[in-house]
C-alpha angles and dihedrals in degrees: 000000000000114000094203138047089215116119120216124191116206119199122193133136091219117082093207092059092048089050090051097049092043090053092052097045106030095081089056108029141031101257130202122184133206128184096202139034094244092053089049093054090053092050092048092048090053097048121012106227127215093235139355129222105204132190116213108206104065130139122254096004118028128206092262091058093046092050093048091049092052094046092052091056112083090211094055106026092093096058110107113241123200117191113223107192148140089231105106109171118123090234089056091054093046092050093049093049091047089059090058105270115144101211145007123221121189126219129267090068124225107207095211094048090046094052092045092051091048092047092050094051093045090052091050091048092049091048088051091050091048091050093047090051089047092050091048092049093048090044091053090048091048091049090053090048092049091048090053090049090048091053091046091050089050092052091048092046093049090047091049093049090048090051089050091051093048093048088051091051093044089060092045094051088065092072103010117052095203097042090215093133092080091050096050096042090048090056090044088052092052094049092049091046091051090048087057090056093239121166118280089242095053090045093053095043092050091048090055094043098048096081088064092061093101099030088118089071086082085078097050117096114249093233088065099034095050098034107139094216143045116308122240119238091259091050093047090051088056091046092054091059090075089084093060091036089056092048090049091051092053096035125211127270095053128144133228119351094000091055091060093038088057093052094044093050091050101040111031091096096050114110131223090237094052096252098111131094157297097010106010094239117174139207111328092358082081108080113245092244090058091049092050097047091046091066096042091048097047094046092052093043092051095048093046129079115244134179089262102042147016123252115274122226117258089245094054093045090051090049091055091051089052092047090051096048109137089001109067096359135034104260095222091058094047088054090051092048093051091048091060094042093124091057091044091053091052090058091045092055094042093053099035121158113275112240118228 
């Protein structure tokens, strides 16, 4: 009885050699024989063997051609091939190995050596199969883990973004009962950023970060924040601290949304001419996100009723933006904002203040 389930195909155009090889191997393996390369290819196509013993010098199609054909086929290229031949030149061996054969056995055949070589290459092949299966199993497990991490990150990101939105609204509720200002100016910010052809990632992160621009108002006393008239110089100095307070709440060296939220909170009151606060930055010293939010924030603040003022008309607010080009605001950004005014007004109408 066979001691193994491994199938070996032997290929040789000489019957005597086939009988010899079959006699050695048949007690151990399932053996199939072919007297030509073409017959061998048909047998191998029907049942993929574990290993092939292949003669080289055969008519019509020699062993080299058979080996090359098998190695070019993805379904058979992994089958180990051992050349069994009378050709003994070093160049012959090198050429055979270069085609993908794993070994080279010379005639006359020593049964013990033949069986040992076959056993070695079958063991190597089985180990390779085992390792491939193990890699696939671990890869699949890793993919599942990565998918779980991806879902977890998404949950964390959504939670963080919701917290950011709520913090922004919390600050806004102190001087705006509906808190719609942060929603409108965030959408204005996104429209303007898109008009500047910024990346989708930058646009979305800035949209999410914009509501945090006035989070520092949490630290401003209500008697100043809600004062129904003009602030004194001392009161305004206190009011101006909300930019630094906001930055301190968020803290520097953040990533993603919080990185932009920090910058926006700190720089949205800087001015193009360097006369803004808290650090007197000018022109491109002011990060782009701060310059963008400044326009969105001022336009919405002007066109919205507050405890200390009535709402301005859109025309009057746009005129102020025009008058402040390259003074308070970067002129290029004002032009872009004005060019998308119809879209801005749609947002203004969609998220209008809720009447009591």
